[in-house]
N, C-alpha and C positions, 0 to 999 in steps of 0.2 A: 675758612669764610672768605669768600670774594673781595679783593679790594681792585677798585678801580685805577689804573695810575692815570695823575694826574688831578682826579677827583671826577664824580659828577654833582652836577649842582642845579637846584632848582630854584628860580629865581622869580618870583611874580607867575608869569602863566608859559615860561619857556624852560623847558628842559635841556640843558648841556651836555654831553654823550660823550663820557670817558672814552676811551679802547677797551672793551671790558678781559679781562682775563676769562684765558677758555681752559675748558676741562677738555681735554684731547685726548688721542687714543693714548700719545705718551706722555702724558700727563698733565699737571696743571702749569700753562703758559702764562707768566703776567706780561707782558706786553707781546700781543701775538699780531702777523702780518697777515694781510686777507691773502694778498698775492700781487706774484712782480712777472707779464709777460708778455704775451702780444692774444691778439683776438684772431679768433681763425677767420670771422665774418667780423671783419674792423667796420663796417658799415650799419649791422646790425646792431651791436652793440652802441654807436655814437649815436645812431638817431633812437634808439631804446631809449638814452637819458635822457636825450633832449625831448623825448615827451614825457618821459615822469616830470622833467622842468617843465611843459607846458599844462599841464594835468595841476601842479601844486601853485602856477602862479595863475591858474583859472578860476575864479567866483562863477560859473554854472549859471544859479538861480538870481536873476536880476543882475547879469554879466557886467563882473567890474573886472577889470586883471589888475592882479599882485603882482607884491615883490618876490614871494616865496620860489624860493628853485630848491631844496634840501631835503632829497631824498635818505630816508636809514638804507643803509647799508649791512647785510648779514652775510660775514662766511661761513658756510658748512660742509668746509670738508670737498665737496662733491659739487658744489650749485655756489656762485653769490647771488644774492634775494636785495635787488633795490626797492623800497617802499616807500610813497607818499597817497597825501590826500589833495584833493582839489583845497583853492581856501574858503572854498563854502562848506567844507566838509562831506558833499554828499557824493563825492566819485572815486572810490578806492583803488590805487593802480599801483603794479608790480610785475617787476624784469627779474623773472628769470634767467640767469644766462648759466647754462652748464656745462659741467667739465669739459665736455665732448668742444666744447668752444672758446674756449681758452686755452694756449699753447704755452710752454716753455715753464713753468714753474705750478708748484701743487698750492692748492686753494686749503688756506688756514682754517679759522676760526676766531669768530668775536664778533662782534655788531658797536657801528658808530654812525654819528649821523654829519652830512660832507654838504656845503655850499654847488651849486652847478650854476656859478655867476657869469654874467655876462661875456668873458672873456674863451672860460671855457665853453659853452654854450656856443658860441661864436667856432672857437676848433674842433665842437664835433658836427655842427652842420657842416662842417667844410672835407670831413672825412669822405672818399670814394671809396666804391666796390675795393678796388683793388690794391688799396693802399694802405700800408701797415701802421701799425698800431699797437702803442706799449702802454698800457695802463698799470700804472702802482696804485694799491688799497692798503694802507697802513695806519699807524698811529698817527703819523703825522700827516694824515687827512686822504686826496685822491688825486693821483698826477697822470697824466695823457700825454704823450711823445707820438710825434709823427715826424718824416725826415725835417717837413723845414719849421715845426715849434714844440714849446712841450712848455705847458699847461698846469698848472698846481693849485688845490684849493685846500684848503684847512677844513679842521671838521667843526661844526657850526652849531648852534643852540633846537632842540625839536621843540614844537609847539607843545602845552602840556596835554591839549585837548587829544593829540594828535593818539596817548597812552590808552583812552580811553575810547576814541575809535577802534585802535587797533584791537582791542577787545571784542568789542563790538561787530567790528566786521569777522573776525575770527569765527562768531556764535551764529551771527549772519551766514557765510557760506559754506557753516556744518550743516547748516540744514537743507541745501540744495541739492540735485540731484540734475545730470545730464538730460537735456530736453532732445537736442540733436547735433550730429558734425557736418560741415559739407571742407569740400577742398578746396583749395585754391582758387582757383577760377572764380565760384558764386560768393566766396569771402572776399574777394576784391570787386566785386562789383556791388556787393550790397556796402564796402567801405566807403566806396566814391558817389552813392546814396546817401550817407550822411549829409544833415546840413551841418555849418560851422557853429563851431561854439556860440557866434555872435547870434548864430542866426535863426529863424521862428521853432520854439519846441516844438517837438512833435512826438505824441504817448498813441501806443498800440503792441500788440499782439507779433508780437518778432515772434517769428513764423519760416518752416522749407514749404515752399513749392516745387513745381518738375520745372518753374522757369529761376528758379534760387531764391536766395534768404528777403523777403519783404516785411514791412511792420504793418501789420494788418489790422482796419478798425474790427472788427470780428474775432472773437476767440476759434481758436482750434485745434483739434488736438492735440498735444507734443508744442503749443503756442507759448509763450514767457514773455508777459506783461513787461515793456520799459515805458518808463514814465521819464522823456524827455528823451530822445536817444539822439540827441548833440550829446549830451554827455560821455559819447562814445568817439567822436571827431577829431581825439588827438590822438587813433591812429591812423589817422589818414595819412602821417607823415611815414611809416612804415607799410605804405599801401605794396609795395614793388614787393614786398619781401615777407607778407602774408602766407603760409601755406597753408592755413585754413583754418577753421573757426569752432568751438563749440560752448552752444548757450548753455546756459545752467539756470533751472527757477525752484518756484517749489515744490514738490513732489504733488500736491494735489491738486497745482496746476493753477491757482487762483493771485491774483495780485499780489505781490510781494516786491523782496528784492531780487536785481536780478546779477548775473556772473557772465561775463564771457571771455574764453579764453583763446587769442590769438595764437596760433602755431607760430614760430619763428626757423629759422636756419636756425640749432642748436642751442633754441631760446623761447621764451615765451612769453606774453604779454598781456596780464590780467588786468582787466576793469570791472569794478562791482557798481554797483548803482543803489544808492537807495528807492524804499519802495514811493517815493514822491521827490521832484528834484528839487524842495524848498527843506527838506531834513535833513540832517545831516548825520556822520557815522556815531560821532561821539554822544547822542542823547536816545537811542533808538531804546535801550534797554533789553539788546538781546538775552543779557548773561546775568539779569535776576535770579531768572528760576534756577538754573545751576548753584547761584551762591549762597541758596536759601535752604540750607544745610547745617547743621549742628556739628560737623568734624570737617568741613570744608577747608579751613585756613589752615589747622595743624596737619590736614591730609598734603595741603598745596606746600607748607612747608619741607614732608618730606618727600614726595615728587621731585621740590625745584632743588635737593641736592643729587638727586641721581643724574638730571638733563644732565645733554654735554655736545651741545648747537646740532642733534640729531636734524639731518632733513629732511625725515621720515619719521619720527614718534610711532612705533610699536609700543602700543595702549595694553597686550597681554605681557611682553615681555617684561616691560615699565612695572605691572601690577604682581608678575612674579618678586623683582627687584625689590618691591615698596612691601610685599606683603600684604595689598590690598585687595578686595573685590576689583572688577575690571571698573564700576562704578561710581565707585568711589574713587578711583584713578581717575576715568573721565570729570569727575566736579569738578577736582584737585587744579584740572589742569585750567576748567574756565574760570578759575580764581586767578593764575597765572595769567591769562588773558587779557582778564583787568587789570593787569599790571603790562601789559602788554610784551610780557615774557615767552607768548606760545598765541601761534596764528595760526592757520590752517591753508592747507592745497588743496585744492580738488581736485585737480587731476590725479595726485597720489593719493586721495580721499586720506588722508591721515594731518594730526598734527605738526608742525615743525617749532622749534628751540630757537628765538632770539633774545638777547641778556642784554636786558635792560636792568638801571638800578630798582633794588629794593628797597618798596613803602610799603611798610606792612598795613598803613593807615590807608591804602588808599582804598580799598574795598569799602572803607568807611564813607571817604569822601567823596567820592564820583557816582555812590549808590546811597541818596538822601532814601530811598524808597523802600530800602533794605534796614536801612536803619530805624525808618517807620515805622517800619512792620514789628522790626524786636522792642518796640516798647511797646506795642498791643499786643504780645505774644500769649501774655498770664490774665487775662479779659477778652479772649475768644473762647466761646461756649460752642457744643457743640448738640445743633440741636437733634439731628436723626441721622442715619449714615450718609454723608454726601452734602448734609446741609449741615451749615455755621451761622453763627452772629457774629460781627465783629466790631468792637466801640466806634463811635464817631463823634466827633464835635456833636454833627446834624442829629443825633440816635445809631442806635445800634443799625449796621448793612447785615444784606441776608448774601450769603458766598454757599454757590453750589461748587464744592469740589471733591472730587473723586482720587481716591490715587490710580486707581487705575489706566483713566483718564488723562491723566498731568495739569499740569496747569493752563496748559493750550486748550482745553475745554473746559476752565472752570468762567466762572461769571459771576460778576456783583452788582450790586443796586446802586455804587457811588456814582458819582456827577464824573469822576475822572475815570469809569473803565467804561460808563455808555457815551462819553466824549470819543473816547480813542478805542473801545472793543481791545481785540487783543494786541493791535498794529503796535503798540506800545511798552509789549510787554508784561507783565501782572501789576495789578497796582498793588496798595500796601496791605489794603485785607482780604488779597488772597497769598498775599506772601505770608501775613500774619498765621493765616489758620495751619498750611502747609508748614511753616514750620512748627504748629501746636502739633500738629498731627502727626509728627517727625522726634517729635517726643517722649 
């Protein structure tokens, strides 16, 4: 059992993260040190962290600045990841600092949450292209040092809803495929056209044409729909550092969540957008289908014990170690994602591990639709192959569910499904049918 040094504390809607002990290649480290060394590209590191601070301090839907500037930091041996959400929860941002961009020390293993306060933000904004920048991240927080100054920030509390949002973001991004890639010149030209966070929201189909990247009014082959392109505006701070971009969207090409990867020198910046600017990641219900299984919680406990801050989780290897089919390991990873302990990297097309305090009751607490479905299971009746009746206070609802098609193609006659269709995950009646079919 891993014990967090200093204790992680859940109070009201805030989660205080202690630095997680790490199961490293050298064994269990009770008080790990992330990194202490120099940035090879100091301006990329500095501007990247300030970009995250910009995102988490911005409410993009009905714009209003906020005071939050607190990314989650995870060290994984070959990279540092810093993650956050916008104040409105509709934008996910992540900065991946690769090993080649950090010099003078080994990257450790662990997860914590630190403050990027006004003093540190100002110091980072003053970092020039050729200046020395020393970074130290550990149990005591984050410290940056230049020749002129040293600024330290302590670990802080993380919004509890970020845990739900981290899980939904992982599942939403897992379902996205690369649509197109462009190099530095067209990427920078597109970034220069983005409206400010305070500007008028523009929506359309993000597409590549011979003249560059455009936000078009009509759908074309390979285009990805983006609702509110102003939600990408934070990347303007890194305009001169961007070396290209990759746009990810739903494989069918229909409107949905979108993800943009901005290539930087030995680093990557990610901005993930929900399907609508007013929708937050914490309420998307993206994990419900994966959570509706009879053994997922037990499988998750086993898989969790085998994770060791891998930057790229090898599912076949994990399945062999756990003695489980790959499908059950994938479902177990969804449970761990629901606790914020697993993320998705679209560049590597693989999950990665971050360590947050384990809360056995989180799946039930954060997924009331799943709890409601579990109460309905015994009353579900199969009418014919693929057709079911699920009870409700208004009478039985008719559910079409074919296991070969999956929950994504299921339909229900309830008001919730008719209002949201498949856009917010399955309704409780669909989940109850799936649970019944698997028992």
